[in-house]
mmCIF file of the C-alpha atoms, coordinates in Angstrom:
data_MODEL
# 
_entry.id   MODEL 
# 
loop_
_atom_site.group_PDB 
_atom_site.id 
_atom_site.type_symbol 
_atom_site.label_atom_id 
_atom_site.label_alt_id 
_atom_site.label_comp_id 
_atom_site.label_asym_id 
_atom_site.label_entity_id 
_atom_site.label_seq_id 
_atom_site.pdbx_PDB_ins_code 
_atom_site.Cartn_x 
_atom_site.Cartn_y 
_atom_site.Cartn_z 
_atom_site.occupancy 
_atom_site.B_iso_or_equiv 
_atom_site.pdbx_formal_charge 
_atom_site.auth_seq_id 
_atom_site.auth_comp_id 
_atom_site.auth_asym_id 
_atom_site.auth_atom_id 
_atom_site.pdbx_PDB_model_num 
ATOM 1   C CA . UNK A 1 1   ? 43.966 328.760 184.272 1.00 0.00 ? 1   UNK A CA 1 
ATOM 2   C CA . UNK A 1 2   ? 44.621 330.470 187.610 1.00 0.00 ? 2   UNK A CA 1 
ATOM 3   C CA . UNK A 1 3   ? 43.504 328.779 190.828 1.00 0.00 ? 3   UNK A CA 1 
ATOM 4   C CA . UNK A 1 4   ? 43.709 329.553 194.557 1.00 0.00 ? 4   UNK A CA 1 
ATOM 5   C CA . UNK A 1 5   ? 47.281 328.251 194.742 1.00 0.00 ? 5   UNK A CA 1 
ATOM 6   C CA . UNK A 1 6   ? 48.432 330.566 191.948 1.00 0.00 ? 6   UNK A CA 1 
ATOM 7   C CA . UNK A 1 7   ? 46.556 333.532 193.478 1.00 0.00 ? 7   UNK A CA 1 
ATOM 8   C CA . UNK A 1 8   ? 48.052 332.830 196.903 1.00 0.00 ? 8   UNK A CA 1 
ATOM 9   C CA . UNK A 1 9   ? 51.593 332.640 195.531 1.00 0.00 ? 9   UNK A CA 1 
ATOM 10  C CA . UNK A 1 10  ? 50.987 335.890 193.653 1.00 0.00 ? 10  UNK A CA 1 
ATOM 11  C CA . UNK A 1 11  ? 49.896 337.560 196.924 1.00 0.00 ? 11  UNK A CA 1 
ATOM 12  C CA . UNK A 1 12  ? 52.926 336.179 198.748 1.00 0.00 ? 12  UNK A CA 1 
ATOM 13  C CA . UNK A 1 13  ? 55.290 337.421 196.055 1.00 0.00 ? 13  UNK A CA 1 
ATOM 14  C CA . UNK A 1 14  ? 53.724 340.878 195.745 1.00 0.00 ? 14  UNK A CA 1 
ATOM 15  C CA . UNK A 1 15  ? 53.435 341.784 199.443 1.00 0.00 ? 15  UNK A CA 1 
ATOM 16  C CA . UNK A 1 16  ? 56.307 342.097 201.910 1.00 0.00 ? 16  UNK A CA 1 
ATOM 17  C CA . UNK A 1 17  ? 56.879 339.512 204.615 1.00 0.00 ? 17  UNK A CA 1 
ATOM 18  C CA . UNK A 1 18  ? 56.094 341.059 208.000 1.00 0.00 ? 18  UNK A CA 1 
ATOM 19  C CA . UNK A 1 19  ? 56.165 339.372 211.408 1.00 0.00 ? 19  UNK A CA 1 
ATOM 20  C CA . UNK A 1 20  ? 52.709 339.507 212.976 1.00 0.00 ? 20  UNK A CA 1 
ATOM 21  C CA . UNK A 1 21  ? 50.984 340.573 209.755 1.00 0.00 ? 21  UNK A CA 1 
ATOM 22  C CA . UNK A 1 22  ? 52.188 338.512 206.762 1.00 0.00 ? 22  UNK A CA 1 
ATOM 23  C CA . UNK A 1 23  ? 54.562 335.846 208.035 1.00 0.00 ? 23  UNK A CA 1 
ATOM 24  C CA . UNK A 1 24  ? 54.707 332.148 207.202 1.00 0.00 ? 24  UNK A CA 1 
ATOM 25  C CA . UNK A 1 25  ? 52.011 330.772 209.519 1.00 0.00 ? 25  UNK A CA 1 
ATOM 26  C CA . UNK A 1 26  ? 49.687 333.790 209.219 1.00 0.00 ? 26  UNK A CA 1 
ATOM 27  C CA . UNK A 1 27  ? 49.879 333.447 205.440 1.00 0.00 ? 27  UNK A CA 1 
ATOM 28  C CA . UNK A 1 28  ? 48.964 329.761 205.694 1.00 0.00 ? 28  UNK A CA 1 
ATOM 29  C CA . UNK A 1 29  ? 46.116 330.660 208.068 1.00 0.00 ? 29  UNK A CA 1 
ATOM 30  C CA . UNK A 1 30  ? 44.808 333.269 205.637 1.00 0.00 ? 30  UNK A CA 1 
ATOM 31  C CA . UNK A 1 31  ? 44.888 330.721 202.806 1.00 0.00 ? 31  UNK A CA 1 
ATOM 32  C CA . UNK A 1 32  ? 42.975 328.143 204.869 1.00 0.00 ? 32  UNK A CA 1 
ATOM 33  C CA . UNK A 1 33  ? 40.367 330.757 205.844 1.00 0.00 ? 33  UNK A CA 1 
ATOM 34  C CA . UNK A 1 34  ? 39.887 331.833 202.208 1.00 0.00 ? 34  UNK A CA 1 
ATOM 35  C CA . UNK A 1 35  ? 39.271 328.186 201.333 1.00 0.00 ? 35  UNK A CA 1 
ATOM 36  C CA . UNK A 1 36  ? 36.602 327.771 204.041 1.00 0.00 ? 36  UNK A CA 1 
ATOM 37  C CA . UNK A 1 37  ? 38.588 326.557 207.041 1.00 0.00 ? 37  UNK A CA 1 
ATOM 38  C CA . UNK A 1 38  ? 38.334 328.203 210.443 1.00 0.00 ? 38  UNK A CA 1 
ATOM 39  C CA . UNK A 1 39  ? 40.198 331.521 210.629 1.00 0.00 ? 39  UNK A CA 1 
ATOM 40  C CA . UNK A 1 40  ? 42.585 331.183 213.560 1.00 0.00 ? 40  UNK A CA 1 
ATOM 41  C CA . UNK A 1 41  ? 44.998 333.843 212.269 1.00 0.00 ? 41  UNK A CA 1 
ATOM 42  C CA . UNK A 1 42  ? 43.008 336.762 213.648 1.00 0.00 ? 42  UNK A CA 1 
ATOM 43  C CA . UNK A 1 43  ? 43.796 335.710 217.232 1.00 0.00 ? 43  UNK A CA 1 
ATOM 44  C CA . UNK A 1 44  ? 47.525 336.180 216.551 1.00 0.00 ? 44  UNK A CA 1 
ATOM 45  C CA . UNK A 1 45  ? 47.655 338.973 213.985 1.00 0.00 ? 45  UNK A CA 1 
ATOM 46  C CA . UNK A 1 46  ? 49.336 342.107 215.310 1.00 0.00 ? 46  UNK A CA 1 
ATOM 47  C CA . UNK A 1 47  ? 50.254 340.540 218.647 1.00 0.00 ? 47  UNK A CA 1 
ATOM 48  C CA . UNK A 1 48  ? 53.993 340.250 217.839 1.00 0.00 ? 48  UNK A CA 1 
ATOM 49  C CA . UNK A 1 49  ? 56.503 341.981 215.580 1.00 0.00 ? 49  UNK A CA 1 
ATOM 50  C CA . UNK A 1 50  ? 59.545 339.707 215.695 1.00 0.00 ? 50  UNK A CA 1 
ATOM 51  C CA . UNK A 1 51  ? 60.544 336.152 214.898 1.00 0.00 ? 51  UNK A CA 1 
ATOM 52  C CA . UNK A 1 52  ? 60.915 335.481 218.637 1.00 0.00 ? 52  UNK A CA 1 
ATOM 53  C CA . UNK A 1 53  ? 57.334 336.647 219.177 1.00 0.00 ? 53  UNK A CA 1 
ATOM 54  C CA . UNK A 1 54  ? 56.093 334.396 216.377 1.00 0.00 ? 54  UNK A CA 1 
ATOM 55  C CA . UNK A 1 55  ? 57.979 331.401 217.757 1.00 0.00 ? 55  UNK A CA 1 
ATOM 56  C CA . UNK A 1 56  ? 56.512 332.032 221.226 1.00 0.00 ? 56  UNK A CA 1 
ATOM 57  C CA . UNK A 1 57  ? 52.957 332.038 219.819 1.00 0.00 ? 57  UNK A CA 1 
ATOM 58  C CA . UNK A 1 58  ? 53.620 328.924 217.765 1.00 0.00 ? 58  UNK A CA 1 
ATOM 59  C CA . UNK A 1 59  ? 55.076 327.091 220.775 1.00 0.00 ? 59  UNK A CA 1 
ATOM 60  C CA . UNK A 1 60  ? 52.142 328.114 222.988 1.00 0.00 ? 60  UNK A CA 1 
ATOM 61  C CA . UNK A 1 61  ? 49.759 326.718 220.352 1.00 0.00 ? 61  UNK A CA 1 
ATOM 62  C CA . UNK A 1 62  ? 51.324 323.262 220.131 1.00 0.00 ? 62  UNK A CA 1 
ATOM 63  C CA . UNK A 1 63  ? 53.723 324.085 217.313 1.00 0.00 ? 63  UNK A CA 1 
ATOM 64  C CA . UNK A 1 64  ? 52.898 324.626 213.661 1.00 0.00 ? 64  UNK A CA 1 
ATOM 65  C CA . UNK A 1 65  ? 50.942 321.356 213.662 1.00 0.00 ? 65  UNK A CA 1 
ATOM 66  C CA . UNK A 1 66  ? 48.841 322.575 216.591 1.00 0.00 ? 66  UNK A CA 1 
ATOM 67  C CA . UNK A 1 67  ? 48.087 325.825 214.790 1.00 0.00 ? 67  UNK A CA 1 
ATOM 68  C CA . UNK A 1 68  ? 46.879 324.101 211.626 1.00 0.00 ? 68  UNK A CA 1 
ATOM 69  C CA . UNK A 1 69  ? 44.904 321.547 213.655 1.00 0.00 ? 69  UNK A CA 1 
ATOM 70  C CA . UNK A 1 70  ? 43.016 324.484 215.233 1.00 0.00 ? 70  UNK A CA 1 
ATOM 71  C CA . UNK A 1 71  ? 41.469 325.191 211.815 1.00 0.00 ? 71  UNK A CA 1 
ATOM 72  C CA . UNK A 1 72  ? 39.587 321.907 211.852 1.00 0.00 ? 72  UNK A CA 1 
ATOM 73  C CA . UNK A 1 73  ? 40.657 320.752 208.396 1.00 0.00 ? 73  UNK A CA 1 
ATOM 74  C CA . UNK A 1 74  ? 41.399 317.029 208.064 1.00 0.00 ? 74  UNK A CA 1 
ATOM 75  C CA . UNK A 1 75  ? 44.880 315.576 208.000 1.00 0.00 ? 75  UNK A CA 1 
ATOM 76  C CA . UNK A 1 76  ? 46.138 313.636 204.996 1.00 0.00 ? 76  UNK A CA 1 
ATOM 77  C CA . UNK A 1 77  ? 49.074 311.347 204.284 1.00 0.00 ? 77  UNK A CA 1 
ATOM 78  C CA . UNK A 1 78  ? 49.165 312.284 200.602 1.00 0.00 ? 78  UNK A CA 1 
ATOM 79  C CA . UNK A 1 79  ? 49.332 316.061 200.047 1.00 0.00 ? 79  UNK A CA 1 
ATOM 80  C CA . UNK A 1 80  ? 47.988 317.300 196.739 1.00 0.00 ? 80  UNK A CA 1 
ATOM 81  C CA . UNK A 1 81  ? 47.907 320.711 195.055 1.00 0.00 ? 81  UNK A CA 1 
ATOM 82  C CA . UNK A 1 82  ? 46.198 323.157 197.379 1.00 0.00 ? 82  UNK A CA 1 
ATOM 83  C CA . UNK A 1 83  ? 46.856 321.241 200.575 1.00 0.00 ? 83  UNK A CA 1 
ATOM 84  C CA . UNK A 1 84  ? 48.860 322.624 203.486 1.00 0.00 ? 84  UNK A CA 1 
ATOM 85  C CA . UNK A 1 85  ? 51.937 321.000 205.007 1.00 0.00 ? 85  UNK A CA 1 
ATOM 86  C CA . UNK A 1 86  ? 54.227 321.624 207.940 1.00 0.00 ? 86  UNK A CA 1 
ATOM 87  C CA . UNK A 1 87  ? 57.793 321.246 206.781 1.00 0.00 ? 87  UNK A CA 1 
ATOM 88  C CA . UNK A 1 88  ? 60.936 320.845 208.922 1.00 0.00 ? 88  UNK A CA 1 
ATOM 89  C CA . UNK A 1 89  ? 63.741 322.971 207.457 1.00 0.00 ? 89  UNK A CA 1 
ATOM 90  C CA . UNK A 1 90  ? 66.425 321.286 209.537 1.00 0.00 ? 90  UNK A CA 1 
ATOM 91  C CA . UNK A 1 91  ? 66.184 324.104 212.080 1.00 0.00 ? 91  UNK A CA 1 
ATOM 92  C CA . UNK A 1 92  ? 62.515 325.012 212.477 1.00 0.00 ? 92  UNK A CA 1 
ATOM 93  C CA . UNK A 1 93  ? 59.072 323.960 211.285 1.00 0.00 ? 93  UNK A CA 1 
ATOM 94  C CA . UNK A 1 94  ? 57.262 326.208 208.810 1.00 0.00 ? 94  UNK A CA 1 
ATOM 95  C CA . UNK A 1 95  ? 53.895 326.097 207.125 1.00 0.00 ? 95  UNK A CA 1 
ATOM 96  C CA . UNK A 1 96  ? 53.903 325.524 203.396 1.00 0.00 ? 96  UNK A CA 1 
ATOM 97  C CA . UNK A 1 97  ? 51.493 325.200 200.511 1.00 0.00 ? 97  UNK A CA 1 
ATOM 98  C CA . UNK A 1 98  ? 51.545 322.135 198.268 1.00 0.00 ? 98  UNK A CA 1 
ATOM 99  C CA . UNK A 1 99  ? 51.760 323.223 194.638 1.00 0.00 ? 99  UNK A CA 1 
ATOM 100 C CA . UNK A 1 100 ? 51.314 319.707 193.290 1.00 0.00 ? 100 UNK A CA 1 
ATOM 101 C CA . UNK A 1 101 ? 54.873 319.149 192.159 1.00 0.00 ? 101 UNK A CA 1 
ATOM 102 C CA . UNK A 1 102 ? 56.398 320.872 195.180 1.00 0.00 ? 102 UNK A CA 1 
ATOM 103 C CA . UNK A 1 103 ? 55.827 322.993 198.230 1.00 0.00 ? 103 UNK A CA 1 
ATOM 104 C CA . UNK A 1 104 ? 56.020 326.764 198.559 1.00 0.00 ? 104 UNK A CA 1 
ATOM 105 C CA . UNK A 1 105 ? 57.032 328.489 201.783 1.00 0.00 ? 105 UNK A CA 1 
ATOM 106 C CA . UNK A 1 106 ? 56.758 332.173 202.599 1.00 0.00 ? 106 UNK A CA 1 
ATOM 107 C CA . UNK A 1 107 ? 59.950 333.083 204.425 1.00 0.00 ? 107 UNK A CA 1 
ATOM 108 C CA . UNK A 1 108 ? 61.610 336.358 205.370 1.00 0.00 ? 108 UNK A CA 1 
ATOM 109 C CA . UNK A 1 109 ? 63.910 336.045 202.376 1.00 0.00 ? 109 UNK A CA 1 
ATOM 110 C CA . UNK A 1 110 ? 60.976 335.436 199.988 1.00 0.00 ? 110 UNK A CA 1 
ATOM 111 C CA . UNK A 1 111 ? 58.841 332.655 198.594 1.00 0.00 ? 111 UNK A CA 1 
ATOM 112 C CA . UNK A 1 112 ? 60.832 329.456 198.315 1.00 0.00 ? 112 UNK A CA 1 
ATOM 113 C CA . UNK A 1 113 ? 59.602 326.565 196.172 1.00 0.00 ? 113 UNK A CA 1 
ATOM 114 C CA . UNK A 1 114 ? 61.094 323.096 196.494 1.00 0.00 ? 114 UNK A CA 1 
ATOM 115 C CA . UNK A 1 115 ? 60.206 319.939 194.527 1.00 0.00 ? 115 UNK A CA 1 
ATOM 116 C CA . UNK A 1 116 ? 58.035 317.597 196.601 1.00 0.00 ? 116 UNK A CA 1 
ATOM 117 C CA . UNK A 1 117 ? 60.227 314.605 195.740 1.00 0.00 ? 117 UNK A CA 1 
ATOM 118 C CA . UNK A 1 118 ? 63.154 316.294 197.524 1.00 0.00 ? 118 UNK A CA 1 
ATOM 119 C CA . UNK A 1 119 ? 61.314 317.211 200.719 1.00 0.00 ? 119 UNK A CA 1 
ATOM 120 C CA . UNK A 1 120 ? 58.684 314.513 201.215 1.00 0.00 ? 120 UNK A CA 1 
ATOM 121 C CA . UNK A 1 121 ? 60.625 313.018 204.163 1.00 0.00 ? 121 UNK A CA 1 
ATOM 122 C CA . UNK A 1 122 ? 60.806 316.438 205.850 1.00 0.00 ? 122 UNK A CA 1 
ATOM 123 C CA . UNK A 1 123 ? 57.046 316.952 205.821 1.00 0.00 ? 123 UNK A CA 1 
ATOM 124 C CA . UNK A 1 124 ? 55.899 316.663 209.426 1.00 0.00 ? 124 UNK A CA 1 
ATOM 125 C CA . UNK A 1 125 ? 52.169 316.667 208.671 1.00 0.00 ? 125 UNK A CA 1 
ATOM 126 C CA . UNK A 1 126 ? 49.776 317.546 205.851 1.00 0.00 ? 126 UNK A CA 1 
ATOM 127 C CA . UNK A 1 127 ? 46.142 318.647 205.716 1.00 0.00 ? 127 UNK A CA 1 
ATOM 128 C CA . UNK A 1 128 ? 43.516 318.486 202.965 1.00 0.00 ? 128 UNK A CA 1 
ATOM 129 C CA . UNK A 1 129 ? 42.214 322.004 202.418 1.00 0.00 ? 129 UNK A CA 1 
ATOM 130 C CA . UNK A 1 130 ? 38.569 322.169 201.251 1.00 0.00 ? 130 UNK A CA 1 
# 
């Protein structure tokens, strides 16, 4: 059975990553909006075309956590399939989707999935998506 997580990962894998159109945080914002959360992505879409531009918008919005908080969805301490997380890669924070057993991130190099048990300590914050 296919659910919103599977459909989202299919979209991420079948469309190219593009700064300002289909990057990591815009993709998370689109997912949240499809699930009924506030669509904050439209305010940023098309306003930058580089990683530096994306990072500037994220910083001005209170980081990745600030961006997700703008959607109004509640935080959780126990992410489940379909929830959104902010993950620290060791260099930067990125938005990710909890797949149940792991998290999936849309990065320039593609969709990366990592088992939750390996990254739980690197999750900065999680939100329950309706």
